[in-house]
N, C-alpha and C positions, 0 to 999 in steps of 0.2 A: 504494500500500500504506500508506495513512494509518492504518488501524486494524490491530491484530494479526491475522495470518493464522490461520485455524482449523487446529488440529492434530488434530482428530478428523474423520473423514470423515462424509459425510451418506449414509446408506443408506436413509433414510426415504422419499426421493423415488421409490425403486424399489418397495418393499413395506413400508409402515409397520407397525411393531410388532416388528421384529426376528425372532427365532426363533419368536415367538408370533403372527406376522402371519397374520391370516385371509385376506388377499388373496393372500399367497404360497401358503398351503395350497390355496386354490381354483385358483391358477395351476398348481400341481403336479397337482392332480386333473384339470384340463382337459388338461394336457399328456399325462398317462398315458392318458387316454381317447383322445386323438387319435393317440398312438403305436400303440395297439391297433387303432384303425380303419385306420391306415396299414398295419399288419402284415396285416390281413385283406385289404385291397385288393391288397397285393403278392402274397399267396397266390393270389388269384383271377385275376391277370393273367398273360398269356403273351406271349412275343416275337411281334411281328406276322408273319403269314404273307405270302408274296409277293402283292402287289396289295391287301393288306388295309389299308394305311395305318398310321399311328402310334397310333391310338385314344387311350387315356388316358395314354400314356407321358409326354408333355410335362408333363401335370398332376402326375403322380407325382414327377417331378424337382422341380417347384415346391413340392409339399407336403413333400418331403424337406428342402429348404432352409429352409422355414418351421419345421419341427420342430427342425432343427439349431440355428437361432439362438435359439429359445425355450429349448431345453435348455442352450445356452451361457449365457443370461441366468440361468437357475435355478442352474447350477453356480457362476457368479461370485458370486451373492448368498449362497449357502450357504457357499462358501469364505471369503468376507469375514466372515461371522458367526463361523465357527470360529476364524479368525485373531485377531479382536479380543478374544475371550474363550475361552481354551482350556478353561475349566470349563463352558462352555455345552453341556450334554448334548443339549438340544433341537436345537441347531444341528448337532451331529454326526449326530443322527438324520436331520435334513433332508438333509444331505450324502449319507448312505447311501441315502436314498430317491431323490435325484437320480441317483445312480450306477445304481440299479436301473432307473430309467426309461431312462437312457442305454444300459444293457445290452439292454433290450428293443428300443430303436431300432436298436442295432447288430446285433441278431439279425435284425430285419426287413431291414436293409440287406444282410446276408449273402445272404439269399434274392434280394433285388433285384439285387445285383451278379452273382449266378450267372445270372440271367436276362439281364442285359445282356451277359454273356459268350457267351450262346447266340444273340444277334442275328446275322442274316446281315450280311455286309459292306454290302449295299445298304441294308438297314433301319437299320443303325448310322449310316451316313453321312447318311441322311435325318433321323434323330433329332438328330444333332449340328448339322445345318443349320437346325433349327427355331428361330425367333426367341427362344423362351423358354429354349432350351437352349444355343444357340451361345456365349453369354458364359461358360459353365462347361464348355466342351468339353474343355479340358485336364484338369480334375478328373475328369470322367467317363471319359476315356481311361485315366487312371491307375487309377481304381477298377476298371475292367473288366480291366485287366492284372493287378492284384493278385488279383482274384477267381479268375483262372486258376491262381494259385499256392497257393490254400488248399484245405482239405478240402471235401467236399460240404456244401451249405448246412445240412443238418440237424445235422451234426457241429459246424460252426462255431457254429451257434446254441446248441447245448448247451454248448460251451466258453465262450461269452460268459455264459450264465446261471450256470454253475458258478463263473465267475470272480468274481461279485458277492460271494459269501460265502467264497470261497476265496482266489483271487489278490488281489483288491482288499481283501479282509478283512484280510490280513496287513499291507497298507499302512496300513489304518486302525488296526490294533493298534499299529503303530509310532508313529503320530501321537499316540495316546492315552497311551502310556507315556512318550514323549519330552516330551509336554506337561506331565506331572505331575512331571517331574524338577526338583528344587530343589538348588542348590549352596550349602552353608553357607559363610559368609564373614564374617570379622570386619573391621569398618570403623569407625574412630574409636572403638574400644573397645566397639562394639556389634555383637552377632552378628545377621546378617541372612541371609535365604534368597533367593537370586537365581534367576530363571528362566534357562533356557539362553540365551535371547536377551540378557538383561541381563548374564550372565556373559561371553558372547562379546564384547560391547561393551567390557567392562572388561579384557579380555585385552590391550588396547592401552595400558593405563595406563603412564605414563612411569616409574613407580617399579618397578625390577626385582624388588624383594622382593614387591610386590603381584602382579606377573605370575607369579612362581614359585609363590607360595602358591595363587593362584587356578587356575593351570594344573593343579596337583596335585589340588585339590579337584574341578575340572572333569573330569579324567580318572577320578577315583575314582567320581564320580557316574554316569558312563556305564558304568564297569566293573560297578557294582552291578546294572545291568539288562542286561548284555551277553548273558546266556544267552537272554533273551527276544528281543533284537535278532538274535542269531545264528539262532534258530529262524525268525524272520520272513524274514530274508534267504535262508536255505536253502530255505524253502518257496516264496518268490517265484521263485527261480531254478529250482527243481524244476518248478514249473508251466510256466514259459517253455520249458524244455528239452523237457519232454514234449510241449507243444503244437507246438514247432518240429519235433520228430521225426515227429509225425503229419502235418504239412504237407509233410514232405520237405525241410526246410531244414537244410542241413548246417553252416551257420555261425551263431553267435550274433549276428553283425553283420548278418545278412540283414535283420531287421526294422528296427533303427535306421538302417541305410543307406537302406532303402526309405522310411521315414518322413521322412528328411531329404533325400530326392530327390537323392541323390548317389551317385557311383561309389566303389568301394573304391580305385580308383587315385587319386582325389582325396584321400581320407582318408590314404592312405599317403604321398602327396606332401607333404601338410601336415605330418604328423608328422616326416618326414625333414628338412624345413626347420626345424622347431621344435627337433629334437635338435641341429642345427648351431648354432642361435642360443642354446641354453641355456648354452654355454660362456662367452659374454660376460657373462651374468648372474652368474657366480660372483664376478667382481670387485665387483659391487654388493653381494652378500651379505657379502663379506669386509670391505669398507670400512664398511658399515652396522654390522657387529658392533663395529668399532673405535670408531665414533662413540658407540655405546651402552656402551662400556667392557667389552666381552665378547670372549672368545677366538673364539667362534663363536656364531651365532644359534641359539637354540632354536626349535622350531616355533612357539611362542607369541610369539616376538620379531619375526617377519617383518612383522607388521602394526603394529608400534610406530612412530609417526612420529618422525622425527629433525629437529633444528633447533627452535629455540624457537617458530617459527611453526607447526610441525607439532603442537605440544602445546596450542595455544590452544583455548578453547571458543568456538564461534561460535553466537550465537543463531539460532533457526530463521528468523525473518524476514530477518535479514541474509544467511543462506545462500540463501534464496529469491531475494532481490534480486540477489545475486551470480550465481546461475545464469541468471536472466532477462537480465541485462546481457551475459553471455558469449554466450548464444544470439542476442541481438539483433545482435551484431557480425558474425555470418555469415548469420543467417536471421531476418528480422523475423517471418515467419509462425510459426516455431518459438517465438520469444520470446512472441508474443501468445498462442499456445496454452498455454504453460507458465504465463503470468500468470493466465489464466482458470482453469486446473486448480487452482492453488494457492489462489486466492481463493474458489473456488466449492465448497469442501468435498469435493474429490476425494481428498484425502490424509489417511491415518491415520498420524500421525507421533509421537504422544505417547509419552513414555517412562514406562511404568507396568507394574506386575506383571500377570501373567495373559495377556499377549499371546503370540502365536506368535513363533517365532524367524524371522529372515531378512526378506526383502522380496519383494514381487511386485506385478504390475499385472494387474488383472482388467478385462476389457472387458464392457460391457453393450450388446449390439448393438441391442436393441429401442429403447433410449433414445439410443444413439449416444454414450455417455460411458464413461469408465474410472474405476477406483478404484485408488489406490496405497497399498500397505501397507509400513511400515517402522517401526523404532523409532529416532527421532532423538535421539542422545546428545550432539550438539554438536561432535564431532570432525570434522576435514576429510574423513575417509573417509565420514562420513554425508552430506556434500554430494555426493560421487561417487555414492552409492547413490540419493539423491533425483534427481539428474540422469539416472541410468541408468533409473529407473522412469518418469520423465517422457518419456524417449525411447520406451519401450514404448507409452505412452499416445498419443504423437504418431503412431507407426506406425499405430495403429488409426484415428486421425482421418483419415489419408490414404486408407485403404481402406474405410472404413465404408459408402461409397455403392456399393460393388461387390456383386454377388450373393453370398450367403453362401458358396457353394462356391469362389468366386474369392478369398475372404478367408482361406482356410485355408492358412497358410504353414507350412513345416517349422520344427522347433526351431532348426536352425542359423541360419536367417535371422531367427528371432524375436529374436536378439540384435543384429541389425544396427543398428537405430535407437537402441537403448539404449546400446550401446557407442559409437556415433557421438556421442551426446549427451555422454557422459563425456569423449570426446576433445576435443570443442569447448570444454568448460569448462576442462579441464586445459591445453590448448594456449593458450587466450586468457589464462588466469591467468599462465602462465609468461612470455608475451610482455609482460605488463603491468608486470613488475618487474625491476629490475636488482640489487636487494638480495641479496647472497650467501646470507644465512641463509634468506630467503624462497624463493629459487630452489632451495636445497638441499631444503627441505621439499616444494616442489611436485614436484621431480624424484623425490623419494622416493615420493610418493603415486602418481605415474605408474608408477614401476618396481615398486611393490608389485602393481599390477594386472598388469603384464607377467609378473612371477613367478607370480602366480596362474594366469594363462591358459597360460603356457608350461611351468610346472613342477607346480603343484598340480593342475590339471586333467589333465595328462598322467599324474600319479600315480594319479588316479582311474580313468583309462582303462586303464592297465596292471594295476591291481588287478582290475578287472572282467574283463579278458581272462583273467587267471590264475585268478580265482575260478570263472568259468564252466567253464573247462577242467577244473579239479579237481572241480567239483560234479557233473560227469557220472559220477563214480565214487562219489558219495554225499555226504551232508552234511558240512560242515566244522565243527570245534570253534572255540570262541572263540580258543584259542591259535593254531590254524592261520590263522584270519582275521587275527589280529594280525600274524602272521609275514608273510603275503602283503602286508598293507598297508605294513608297515615296509620290506619289500624294494622295493615300488613307489615309495615316497617316496624312498628312497636313490638309486634309479636316476634318477628324474625330477629330483631336486635335485642330481644329480651329487655326492652325498655332501657337499653344501655346507653342511649344518646340523649343529649339535652335539647335537641331540636330536630325537626323532621322536614322532609321534602315532599309535601303533598302533591306537587305538580310533576313528580317524577314520571307519572303515567303519560304526561304530555311531552316531556323532554327526552324520553328514551325511545329511540328509533325501533327497538326490537318489538315493541307492542304493535307496530304498524307493518311488520314484514308479512306480506301476503304469501310468500313462498315457504314460510316456516311457522305454523301456529305453535304457540307456547314455546318460543325460543328462549327459554330460561333454564329449565332443568337440565338440558343437554350440557350447559356450561359446568354445572356442579358435577354431573356424571363424568364429564371429560377430565375435570380436575382430580377427582378422587380415583378414577380409573387410571389416570396417568401416574398418580402416586403409587398405585399398586404395581403398575408396569415397571416404574422406576426402581421400586424396592426389589422386585424379582430380577430385574435386568442386572443389577449390581452383583447378584449372586449367581447368575445364570452360567451354566457350563459352556454354552455356545457363545458367551460373551455378550456385552451390552448391545452392540450393533446387531448381533444375530437375533436375539429375542425381540428387540424393538422393531426391527425391519420385518420380521415374521408376522408380528401383530399387525403392523401397518398394512402389509400386503393383503391380509385377510379381512380388513375392515369393510370391504364391499362384497364379501363372499360368505358371511356368516351373520347369524343373529348375535346380539351382544352377549347373551347368556352362554352361547356355544363358544364364542371367541374367548371369554374369560375362563371357561372350563378347559378348553383345549390348550391354551397357551399359558395360563396362570394357575390352573387348578382351583379356581374359585367358583362358588355357587352364589351368583349375584342376587338371588331371590331371598337370601338370608341376611339379616342385619349384621351378623358377625363378619361377613365378607367385607362390609363397608366400614365397620368399626375400626379395623386395623388401619385403614387408609385415613380415617378421620383423626385417629390418634397420631399418625405420622405427621399430618399437616398442622396439628395444633400443639405439637411438642415444643415448638419454639417459644411458647408463652412463658414457660418457666424461666428460661435464660433471659428473656426480655424483661420480665418483672424484676429479676435479680439485678440486672444492670440498671434498670430504671430506679430502683431503690438507692443504688450507689450514687447515681447522678443527682437524685433528689436530695440525698443527705449532704452533698457538697454544695448544693444551691446552684448547680450548673444547668438547671432546666431552662427552657425557653420561656421567658416571661413576657406576656403581652404588655 
């Protein structure tokens, strides 16, 4: 890394010209044409009759996979365009068009899946045994089963088409409104307007007066648009509940559990272990408040770093080198991959106005590369985010040579490699220092993540459960949504904070993601599952890389319970399987409290 690393990603190698790319326009036109041809072929084909042979069915499965990865490529490109510049109206239009093409493909697949469900057992087994189909047998078995749980194909196709301008349209409205929000803030005597992403970064400022002023402005900015967000959330939920009713699904968790390839017993066992583990985290919240000179932490104080080391600003190149070095200590292949991604223009990290909030990793299957999006502000938490997204990209690099349908892993396993990467960096950094102040800062960073997954995510889950139960009786007002959110936060944090964020339901994008209902518990699952993988991998006979990469390669080819049983020897439907992981991620509390006591006794805490 002799020359500075690029902090803007390179999208030109995919489709030059950005949102005005003629090549991308042609790509979308060809894709739309081929999806229509596929739809017509699906309509013309019928399940094979006895003695008739498979006919064109293996070719249909191959064409399906080709269209799927081309659609994925288009979706990744358009999503990256909208994220790098929220004012790019042309990019938003492209994203809408990609979703329309996706809806057309999904409608065709509804018909295809209905026909797969009508196969005789003999013909079905013959299809799965075909050389072109056998590698994706698991995915096809899953789609066939799901087809039997849905409405007739014509009604499913109609629901998909109506969803483009209805269901997905509300999600797009949220993105548009959230993207234009600006938070007024006075800095060094100058009044500036922060995007939501920039404001969120500054909520970790070490100055408590800055945090307090900014949190109030942040909350007010979301409150000004709350009626629009409430309408969007109510209509999204109304669409889902109506669709579920017509499919005969009596639980709002039916779809997210199915998408995550897991049993309700697994989800309940995980949350039971989490609830037990939350109690230990209260000591961390209490002592962190003391270090910050507060009686209790406010919602905006949880992410504030403690210890002088936690307040440092770390240059991007230094952060990148740190990550690569920690990866190299356990996995040379992971380190080499990260080095390439960082040097080759895969990462959009620049801190500038107009960018979307948050971070993500988008894979480009046709080229076999990924792109990582974040806003790097130099704080230690930003290093965690960068490591996290590099983990996502590494996951894709492990599976990119598999057939497209075998690469489709559920959301809960999507967080496996990313959280594992965070753990590697955090664990190695902690082992490398004996300095009390530095250890306090590192432990704080790790425990912030633990609080996030075991408390913040649980609050989101509880909120959505209560919201959907109430939404069955009609739309909820802003005040009602605020009340539900605050109640969920108080329960999840065990009343361990001094203030709450009732408008979190408005400010959190995840509640408005139409591609992933209940995108909350998958994060906690991924965090704890990664802890279990990490613990096993350090003791594995085949080495760290061997076990981790074996797990990652099978994420699109097994249900989660089978994945854990085969590779880790765990029964995820039992609370004990999760209890060990919870103990592992909360064990830092003891040392944090001991160090905090020492700091407090010397009067070295951060006083507001």
